[in-house]
N, C-alpha and C positions, 0 to 999 in steps of 0.2 A: 230615279223617283219613278221614271216613267213606267218600269218592269212593276213596281207596287204598285201604279194606279190600273196597269192592264191585267193584273194577276187577283185582286182585291175587287172583287165584282160592284159592289157597293162604290165606289169610286170610279163606276166611268160613265162618259156624260151621257152611254146612249143601250140601251139593255142587247146582249146577244138574243138571234134569233134560235139559237140552239141551246137555249136554260130552259132547266124546269120551270113548273108552273109553280112549286113554292118561290126560286131564286127570285122569279121575276117579282111575284108577290112582295117578297123583300125589297127590293131593288125599287122599286115605287111606292114603298111603305116607309122607308127611310128616312128621307127630307122629311114628312110632313109628321112623323113621329118626333125627332129631333127638335123641330122645329115646337110643334106641342110642346115638350117639355122644356124647353128655351123660353119659350111664351109665359108658362107656370112659374119657372123660375122666376121671370124678371117684375112677375104679380108679384111675387116673397118679396124681392130684394126695394119693388118700392112700397109695399106695408111697413119698410123700415122709416122712411119721408112722413108715414099715416100719422104718426104718432107727432109731430109736429117738434115741439122744442122742451114737449114734457120728458120723464124717462122711460127709457126702453123697458119700464117691468110693470109699462100697461101693453107691449108686443104680444106676447102670452095670449092673452084679455082676447084681441082676434083671429085665435089661433083655438081658441077654446069650442067653439063653433062650427062645425062644417060649411053650415051653411054664409055665414060671412067670408072664409076660408074662400068657396068657391065662386064669391061675386066678387070677392077683390082677385084671384085669378083667373077666373076665363075671360075675361075683359081681352086682354091682351093677349093673351094664346089664342083666343078667336081671330082677334082682329092682323096678329101674323100671319096667320093660315089664309085668311082671306087674300091676303094682299100676296103670300105665296103661289094664288089660284091664279092670280091676276098678272104678278109679275115674274111668277113663276124661278125667285132669285130670293135663297131663304135668308141668306144675310143681310140683306135691303131690304127685304116685308120686316125683318128682325129690327131693321135702325130703322124704319119709320114707326113701325109700332113702340119700342120705346122711343123714338124725338113725341111721338102722341101722349103717353100715357106718364112718361117722362115729366112734360109740361105741365100737365094737369097735376100732379105729383106736387112738383114743385112748386106750383100755386097755392095748393093745400096748403103745404108746408108754411110758405111764406103766410099767407093769412091766418095760418094758426098763431104765428110767431107776432104777426105785428095785433090782430084785432082778439086772439082767443076765439075764434070761431070759424070753423071748417068751410071749406069751398062747397057750393051745391051750383046747379045745373043750370038755376037763375042767375047765379054772380057773373054766368059767362056771355048770358043774354044782355044783361049791364055793365058791360067792361068801360063803354063807351062813359057813359053816367057814373059811372065811379070814378072813371082818372077826371071827369070836370068838378066832381067833388071834392078829390083833392085838392085839386089847383095849384100852390107854388108849395105844396109838403112834399119834401119829399124821401120815400122810405130807402134806407139804402140794404144794397141788398146782400149779404155775406155768403161766403161757404164754409159751413161747417163739415166734423166728419164724415155725420152720415150723408149731406150731402156728396163729398166725396167719394164714398164707399159704395152708393147707388151707381153715381155716375159710371165710377172704376169696373162696377159689377159690367152694368149692363154694354160699356164701350165693349170690355174683357168676351164677352163670348156674342158682337157680331164679330169680331175679329177671328174668333174661332170658329164660324160660321162660313167666314168667307175662307181662309183658310184653313182646310180640315182640319183635326188632331193629329191626323196620321202622316200628312205633310210635314208641322212642325216637328213630327218626331224622327222622320227618317229623313230631316235634310240635312243636320249635323250627323249623324249615323252614315251619309254618303260622305259629307267631308271628309270625315276619320279614315274612313274605310280608301278611298281613290286618294 
């Protein structure tokens, strides 16, 4: 495995000083671009929860206009990139961004299920008031297929960012050869 990590320049911890300009540019652009793609995928996966309890036949309507699609995909991707700029770990920034937007998507999903009303920004400011108004009424939160698919997809991408795809592919080959 160390042979692969040494000879594939994208997986080195730091660039070699003898590299050409294009190789350094690809090296420095690889992680942010892969994180941007993963964040965009996160936005698409979370769109599964945007339809709430309604039929998934609504979902193509979200993708009919590019403005709607960009407004749903850009925030998770941009937050992941911003966090990567601060903490410099792609998997951790993806995971934190996924937790933030996954929580918002789940809140929207459950509000659509219980009240048939989407989550608005002002709802976040009135959380304490909403809990007081609910009083003794208990809402049972449930996990259905959509939620499990979204959570599994986000977890899988975070794991793949943590253990790069080459490590996952090379380790079984190394154990078979040695």
